[in-house]
N, C-alpha and C positions, 0 to 999 in steps of 0.2 A: 822647783822648791828646794831650798837648801836649809841645812840645820844651823848655819852660822848666824850668830848675832855678834858681829864684831870680827876680829882677826881669826882666820881659820888655821893659821900656821902652827898653833899649839895643840892640835887635835890628836896627838899620838899618845895612846895609853897602852902599856904593856907591849909596845912594838906594833900596835895596830892603829891605823888611821881611822878614827871613829867617824870622821866626816865622809870618808870614802865608803865606809860601811853603810852609813845613813843614806847617802846618795844612791848607792847600788840597790839597796833594799827598796827605797822609795820608788825606784824606776820599774820595779817588778809589777806586772799587770794585775796580779792577784792581791797586791797591797794597796789599800786606800790611804794609808798613812802610818806613821810610827808614834808610839807612846799615846798616853791619854792625859787628861788634865786631872785625873783622880789622885788623891794622896797615895803615896807609895808607888807611883808609876815609875817604871824603869827609865833611867836616864844616866848619861855621863855628864858630870859637872866639871867644867873647865874654867879657867880664870875669866870672869866676866860673861859667861854664857853656859848654856846647857844643850846637850844633844839628846833629844827625847827618843825613848824607845831602844837605846843601845847601851849595853853595859859590857865591858870587857874585863876578863880575869886572866890569870896565867894559863888556864886550860880551856877556856870557853868564851864564845861571843854569845851573849844573851840578847834576844830581840823581843820587843813587845810591839805587836802590830795591830792595825785595824784592817780586817780583810774585806775584799770586795765581795758583795752578796753572792754571786754565782760561782765563786771559786771554791774548789775543794781543798781541804788542809794538805793532802799529799801533793797536790798540784802546786800550791803556794810554797811548800817546803822545798820541792825540787827546784823551783824557779829561784828561790833565795840561795840554795846551795850552789847552783850554777853561777849566780851573780857574784857570790863571795869567794869562789874557788881560789882566786889568785890574791885575795886581800887578807884572808884570815889565817894564813900560815899553818893550815892543817888543824886548827883548833876545832873543838866540838862547837856546833851551832845549835843553840836552843831557841826555839821559837814559841812564844806564847801569843795566841790570838786573843787579844783583850776585848775586842769588839768586832762587830760586823756592820759595815755600812748598810743602810736600808736599801731595799730593792727600789730601783727607780720607779716613779709612778707615771 
């Protein structure tokens, strides 16, 4: 799954490749997805597209995720930190768990 809706070449914000952030976080086993369809959901808006669940500022990378049912918050955060270690240039990583995917039936 990718965040791109069109050309991914313009996905750098504040020196951070938001597509690389999205892809790395989406690949984490404790993450069911990024962003929500709710008003005010975190996203990066780029020309002609948006990258859901990722917002970059000068000092932080903010993530809004949907967690996998049986994952703990510390486990998810550790996995995300490891996945983003080389991408976020030492910026603070803030993670909001916006939803939890339902337990499989």
